[in-house]
DSSP file (Angstrom, degrees, kcal/mol; ACC not computed):
  #  RESIDUE AA STRUCTURE BP1 BP2  ACC     N-H-->O    O-->H-N    N-H-->O    O-->H-N    TCO  KAPPA ALPHA  PHI   PSI    X-CA   Y-CA   Z-CA
    1    1 A M              0   0    0      0, 0.0     2,-0.2     0, 0.0     0, 0.0   0.000 360.0 360.0 360.0 136.9   70.1  111.9  -17.8
    2    2 A R        -     0   0    0      1,-0.1     2,-0.8     2,-0.0     0, 0.0  -0.503 360.0-118.8 -78.8 143.9   70.9  113.9  -14.7
    3    3 A D        +     0   0    0     -2,-0.2    -1,-0.1     1,-0.1     0, 0.0  -0.757  35.0 173.3 -81.9 111.8   73.5  116.7  -14.7
    4    4 A L        +     0   0    0     -2,-0.8    -1,-0.1     4,-0.1    -2,-0.0   0.124  29.9 131.1-107.8  18.7   76.2  115.6  -12.3
    5    5 A T  S  > S-     0   0    0      1,-0.1     4,-2.4     4,-0.0     5,-0.2  -0.284  72.8-109.9 -68.2 157.4   78.7  118.3  -13.0
    6    6 A P  H  > S+     0   0    0      0, 0.0     4,-2.8     0, 0.0     5,-0.2   0.871 120.1  55.9 -55.0 -37.0   80.2  120.2  -10.1
    7    7 A R  H  > S+     0   0    0      2,-0.2     4,-1.9     1,-0.2     5,-0.1   0.911 108.3  46.5 -63.0 -42.5   78.2  123.3  -11.1
    8    8 A A  H  > S+     0   0    0     -3,-0.2     4,-1.7     2,-0.2    -1,-0.2   0.900 113.7  48.2 -67.0 -40.8   74.9  121.4  -10.9
    9    9 A V  H  X S+     0   0    0     -4,-2.4     4,-2.5     1,-0.2    -2,-0.2   0.912 109.5  53.5 -64.9 -41.8   75.9  119.9   -7.5
   10   10 A A  H  X S+     0   0    0     -4,-2.8     4,-2.2     1,-0.2    -2,-0.2   0.891 107.0  51.7 -60.2 -40.0   76.9  123.3   -6.2
   11   11 A K  H  X S+     0   0    0     -4,-1.9     4,-0.7     2,-0.2    -1,-0.2   0.890 110.2  48.8 -65.0 -38.3   73.5  124.7   -7.2
   12   12 A S  H >< S+     0   0    0     -4,-1.7     3,-0.8     1,-0.2     4,-0.3   0.908 111.3  49.8 -66.0 -41.7   71.8  121.8   -5.3
   13   13 A L  H >< S+     0   0    0     -4,-2.5     3,-1.8     1,-0.2     6,-0.2   0.873 102.5  61.6 -63.5 -37.5   74.0  122.5   -2.2
   14   14 A A  H 3< S+     0   0    0     -4,-2.2    -1,-0.2     1,-0.3    -2,-0.2   0.727  96.8  60.7 -63.6 -21.5   73.1  126.2   -2.4
   15   15 A D  T << S+     0   0    0     -3,-0.8    -1,-0.3    -4,-0.7    -2,-0.2   0.571  80.7 101.6 -82.0  -8.9   69.5  125.4   -1.8
   16   16 A M  S X  S-     0   0    0     -3,-1.8     3,-1.5    -4,-0.3    30,-0.0  -0.645  70.0-141.6 -81.5 128.1   70.2  123.7    1.6
   17   17 A P  T 3  S+     0   0    0      0, 0.0    -1,-0.1     0, 0.0    -4,-0.0   0.780  97.0  55.1 -62.4 -30.1   69.3  126.0    4.5
   18   18 A M  T 3  S+     0   0    0     17,-0.1    18,-2.6     2,-0.0     2,-0.5   0.565  90.5  90.0 -80.8  -6.8   72.2  125.0    6.7
   19   19 A I  E <   +A   35   0A   0     -3,-1.5    16,-0.3    16,-0.2     3,-0.1  -0.804  48.3 177.1 -97.2 127.3   74.7  125.9    4.0
   20   20 A N  E     +     0   0A   0     14,-3.2     2,-0.4    -2,-0.5    15,-0.2   0.824  65.6  22.4 -95.9 -38.8   76.0  129.5    4.0
   21   21 A H  E     -A   34   0A   0     13,-1.6    13,-2.2     2,-0.0     2,-0.4  -0.991  56.8-178.6-136.0 139.7   78.6  129.6    1.2
   22   22 A V  E     +A   33   0A   0     -2,-0.4     2,-0.3    11,-0.2    11,-0.2  -0.994  11.9 168.0-138.2 131.5   79.1  127.4   -1.9
   23   23 A A  E     -A   32   0A   0      9,-2.7     9,-2.9    -2,-0.4     2,-0.4  -1.000  35.0-125.4-143.9 143.4   81.9  127.9   -4.4
   24   24 A L  E     -A   31   0A   0     -2,-0.3     2,-0.3     7,-0.2     7,-0.3  -0.733  41.2-171.2 -79.7 137.4   83.5  126.0   -7.3
   25   25 A V        -     0   0    0      5,-2.3     2,-0.4    -2,-0.4    -2,-0.0  -0.889  23.7-125.4-132.5 159.7   87.2  125.7   -6.6
   26   26 A A  S    S+     0   0    0     -2,-0.3     2,-0.3     2,-0.0     4,-0.1  -0.853  71.1  50.6-101.9 141.2   90.4  124.5   -8.4
   27   27 A G  S    S-     0   0    0     -2,-0.4    -2,-0.1     1,-0.1     0, 0.0  -0.970 111.7 -23.3 135.3-150.6   92.5  121.9   -6.7
   28   28 A S  S    S+     0   0    0     -2,-0.3     2,-0.3     2,-0.0    -1,-0.1   0.663 126.4  50.7 -75.1 -15.4   91.9  118.5   -5.2
   29   29 A Q        -     0   0    0      1,-0.1     3,-0.1    -3,-0.1    -4,-0.0  -0.842  65.7-152.5-117.6 157.8   88.2  119.3   -4.5
   30   30 A D  S    S+     0   0    0     -2,-0.3    -5,-2.3     1,-0.2     2,-0.4   0.735  80.2  34.3 -96.9 -29.0   85.6  120.7   -6.9
   31   31 A I  E     -A   24   0A   0     -7,-0.3     2,-0.4     2,-0.0    -1,-0.2  -0.982  58.6-164.4-133.9 138.2   83.4  122.4   -4.4
   32   32 A F  E     +A   23   0A   0     -9,-2.9    -9,-2.7    -2,-0.4     2,-0.3  -0.977  18.8 173.8-116.8 135.4   84.0  124.3   -1.2
   33   33 A L  E     -A   22   0A   0     -2,-0.4     2,-0.4   -11,-0.2   -11,-0.2  -0.973  21.5-151.3-139.1 157.6   81.1  125.0    1.1
   34   34 A E  E     +A   21   0A   0    -13,-2.2   -14,-3.2    -2,-0.3   -13,-1.6  -0.997  20.2 178.4-127.4 128.8   80.5  126.4    4.6
   35   35 A G  E     -A   19   0A   0     -2,-0.4     2,-0.5   -16,-0.3   -16,-0.2  -0.887  21.2-139.5-127.8 160.1   77.7  125.4    6.7
   36   36 A T        +     0   0    0    -18,-2.6     2,-0.4    -2,-0.3    -2,-0.0  -0.982  20.8 179.4-122.9 123.0   76.4  126.2   10.2
   37   37 A C        -     0   0    0     -2,-0.5     3,-0.1     1,-0.1     6,-0.0  -0.952  27.3-143.4-123.0 142.6   75.1  123.5   12.5
   38   38 A R  S    S-     0   0    0     -2,-0.4     2,-0.3     1,-0.1    -1,-0.1   0.770  80.4 -10.5 -75.8 -25.2   73.8  124.0   16.0
   39   39 A D  S  > S-     0   0    0      1,-0.1     4,-1.7     0, 0.0     5,-0.1  -0.934  80.6 -82.9-160.8 179.3   75.2  120.7   17.3
   40   40 A Q  H  > S+     0   0    0     -2,-0.3     4,-2.5     1,-0.2     5,-0.2   0.862 121.6  56.9 -63.8 -37.4   76.7  117.4   16.2
   41   41 A A  H  > S+     0   0    0      1,-0.2     4,-2.1     2,-0.2    -1,-0.2   0.904 107.6  47.8 -62.2 -40.8   73.4  115.8   15.4
   42   42 A Q  H  > S+     0   0    0      2,-0.2     4,-2.5     1,-0.2    -1,-0.2   0.858 109.4  53.9 -69.7 -33.5   72.6  118.5   13.0
   43   43 A L  H  X S+     0   0    0     -4,-1.7     4,-2.8     2,-0.2    -2,-0.2   0.926 108.4  49.1 -63.1 -44.3   76.0  118.1   11.4
   44   44 A V  H  X S+     0   0    0     -4,-2.5     4,-2.3     1,-0.2    -2,-0.2   0.913 111.1  50.5 -60.6 -42.5   75.4  114.4   10.9
   45   45 A Q  H  X S+     0   0    0     -4,-2.1     4,-2.2     2,-0.2    -2,-0.2   0.928 111.5  47.6 -60.6 -46.5   72.0  115.3    9.3
   46   46 A L  H  X S+     0   0    0     -4,-2.5     4,-2.5     1,-0.2    -2,-0.2   0.924 111.3  50.3 -62.3 -44.9   73.6  117.8    7.0
   47   47 A L  H  X S+     0   0    0     -4,-2.8     4,-2.7     1,-0.2    -1,-0.2   0.894 109.3  51.9 -61.8 -39.7   76.4  115.3    6.0
   48   48 A D  H  X S+     0   0    0     -4,-2.3     4,-1.4    -5,-0.2    -1,-0.2   0.923 110.7  48.3 -60.5 -44.2   73.7  112.7    5.3
   49   49 A E  H  X S+     0   0    0     -4,-2.2     4,-0.5     1,-0.2    -2,-0.2   0.901 113.2  47.5 -64.2 -41.1   71.8  115.1    3.0
   50   50 A I  H >< S+     0   0    0     -4,-2.5     3,-1.3     1,-0.2    -2,-0.2   0.932 110.3  51.5 -65.6 -45.6   75.0  116.1    1.2
   51   51 A R  H 3< S+     0   0    0     -4,-2.7    -1,-0.2     1,-0.3    -2,-0.2   0.766 104.8  57.8 -65.0 -25.2   76.1  112.5    0.7
   52   52 A M  H 3< S+     0   0    0     -4,-1.4    -1,-0.3    -5,-0.2    -2,-0.2   0.624  81.8 107.4 -80.1 -12.8   72.7  111.6   -0.8
   53   53 A L  S X< S-     0   0    0     -3,-1.3     3,-1.9    -4,-0.5     2,-0.1  -0.465  80.8-112.3 -68.0 131.6   73.0  114.2   -3.6
   54   54 A P  T 3  S+     0   0    0      0, 0.0     3,-0.1     0, 0.0    -1,-0.1  -0.425 104.4  31.8 -59.4 134.6   73.6  112.7   -7.0
   55   55 A G  T 3  S+     0   0    0      1,-0.3     2,-0.6    -2,-0.1   -46,-0.1   0.247  88.0 116.1  99.2 -11.7   77.1  113.7   -8.1
   56   56 A V    <   +     0   0    0     -3,-1.9    -1,-0.3     1,-0.2     3,-0.1  -0.819  26.9 161.1 -92.3 118.8   78.7  113.7   -4.6
   57   57 A S        +     0   0    0     -2,-0.6     2,-0.3     1,-0.3    -1,-0.2   0.640  63.9  15.3-109.2 -20.3   81.3  111.0   -4.3
   58   58 A R        -     0   0    0      2,-0.0     2,-0.4     0, 0.0    -1,-0.3  -0.989  55.9-159.1-156.6 144.5   83.3  112.2   -1.3
   59   59 A V        -     0   0    0     -2,-0.3     2,-0.5    -3,-0.1   -12,-0.0  -0.995   4.9-166.0-127.1 129.9   82.9  114.7    1.6
   60   60 A Q        -     0   0    0     -2,-0.4     2,-0.4     2,-0.0    -2,-0.0  -0.977  13.9-152.2-116.0 124.9   85.8  116.1    3.6
   61   61 A V        -     0   0    0     -2,-0.5     2,-0.5     2,-0.0    -2,-0.0  -0.813  14.0-176.3-103.4 133.7   84.8  117.8    6.8
   62   62 A L        -     0   0    0     -2,-0.4     2,-0.5     2,-0.0    -2,-0.0  -0.994  16.7-148.8-123.1 121.7   86.8  120.6    8.5
   63   63 A L        -     0   0    0     -2,-0.5     2,-0.6     1,-0.0    -2,-0.0  -0.793  13.0-131.8 -93.9 129.3   85.5  121.8   11.9
   64   64 A L        +     0   0    0     -2,-0.5     3,-0.1     1,-0.2    -2,-0.0  -0.696  28.9 174.8 -78.8 117.2   86.0  125.4   12.7
   65   65 A L        +     0   0    0     -2,-0.6     2,-0.3     1,-0.3    -1,-0.2   0.811  66.6   7.5 -95.0 -35.4   87.4  125.5   16.3
   66   66 A E        -     0   0    0      0, 0.0     2,-0.6     0, 0.0    -1,-0.3  -0.962  65.6-144.5-152.3 130.3   88.2  129.2   16.7
   67   67 A L        +     0   0    0     -2,-0.3     3,-0.1     1,-0.1    -3,-0.0  -0.859  19.1 172.7-102.0 121.4   87.4  132.1   14.5
   68   68 A F  S    S+     0   0    0     -2,-0.6     2,-0.3     1,-0.3    -1,-0.1   0.708  73.3  12.9 -98.6 -25.6   89.9  134.9   14.3
   69   69 A K        -     0   0    0      2,-0.0    -1,-0.3     0, 0.0     2,-0.2  -0.942  64.8-158.2-153.6 129.7   88.3  137.0   11.6
   70   70 A D        -     0   0    0     -2,-0.3     2,-0.3    -3,-0.1    -3,-0.0  -0.663  16.4-167.0-102.0 162.7   84.9  136.9   10.0
   71   71 A Y        -     0   0    0     -2,-0.2     2,-0.4     2,-0.0    -2,-0.0  -0.974  25.7-148.9-147.2 158.7   84.1  138.2    6.6
   72   72 A S        -     0   0    0     -2,-0.3     2,-0.5     0, 0.0    -2,-0.0  -0.935  25.8-160.9-128.3 108.8   81.3  139.1    4.3
   73   73 A W        -     0   0    0     -2,-0.4     3,-0.1     1,-0.1    -2,-0.0  -0.802  15.7-172.3 -99.1 123.4   82.5  138.6    0.7
   74   74 A N    >   -     0   0    0     -2,-0.5     3,-1.1     1,-0.3    -1,-0.1   0.224  34.7-140.1 -96.5  13.4   80.6  140.4   -2.0
   75   75 A G  T 3   -     0   0    0      1,-0.2    -1,-0.3     2,-0.1     3,-0.3  -0.341  54.4 -35.9  68.2-143.1   82.4  138.5   -4.7
   76   76 A L  T >  S+     0   0    0      1,-0.2     3,-1.5    -3,-0.1     6,-0.2  -0.080  86.7 133.9-108.7  31.3   83.5  140.4   -7.8
   77   77 A N  T <  S+     0   0    0     -3,-1.1    -1,-0.2     1,-0.3    -2,-0.1   0.833  78.7  36.0 -53.4 -38.8   80.4  142.6   -8.1
   78   78 A S  T 3  S+     0   0    0     -3,-0.3     2,-0.3     2,-0.1    -1,-0.3   0.398  92.9 109.4-100.0   4.4   82.4  145.8   -8.7
   79   79 A S  S X  S-     0   0    0     -3,-1.5     3,-1.4     1,-0.1     2,-0.3  -0.589  75.6-110.6 -82.8 141.0   85.2  144.3  -10.9
   80   80 A V  T 3  S+     0   0    0     -2,-0.3     3,-0.1     1,-0.2    -1,-0.1  -0.515 100.0   7.5 -68.7 129.0   85.3  145.1  -14.5
   81   81 A G  T 3  S+     0   0    0     -2,-0.3     2,-0.3     1,-0.2    -1,-0.2   0.519 111.7  97.3  80.4   5.1   84.4  142.1  -16.7
   82   82 A Q    <   +     0   0    0     -3,-1.4     2,-0.3    -6,-0.2    -1,-0.2  -0.915  43.9 174.4-126.6 153.0   83.4  139.9  -13.7
   83   83 A A        -     0   0    0     -2,-0.3     2,-0.5    -3,-0.1    -6,-0.1  -0.990  32.2-117.2-152.5 152.3   80.1  139.0  -12.2
   84   84 A V        -     0   0    0     -2,-0.3     2,-0.1   -10,-0.1    -2,-0.0  -0.807  40.5-114.7 -89.7 130.2   78.7  136.8   -9.5
   85   85 A A        -     0   0    0     -2,-0.5    -1,-0.0     1,-0.1     0, 0.0  -0.424  17.7-154.6 -67.3 136.2   76.4  134.2  -10.9
   86   86 A D              0   0    0     -2,-0.1    -1,-0.1     0, 0.0    -2,-0.0   0.566 360.0 360.0 -87.8 -10.4   72.8  134.6   -9.7
   87   87 A G              0   0    0      0, 0.0    -2,-0.1     0, 0.0   -76,-0.0   0.408 360.0 360.0 142.9 360.0   71.8  131.0  -10.2
């Protein structure tokens, strides 16, 4: 039997080259991801690949129109009692 948990799906998403960030989240969605596509055709390709993954039942797309601040988040690497999962 396949593992269809959000954690297993997130690990599969993290292996996709066009995806930059993947996180498990609390709320109406289980997973948040950020991807970079060069054009609309590549976005359609990425969405097709995501939708074909076992465990994915719905995809909600938000297009970034204008970026006001970029970030590089190192997670909780230096926090006591916390760690970023390596995989």
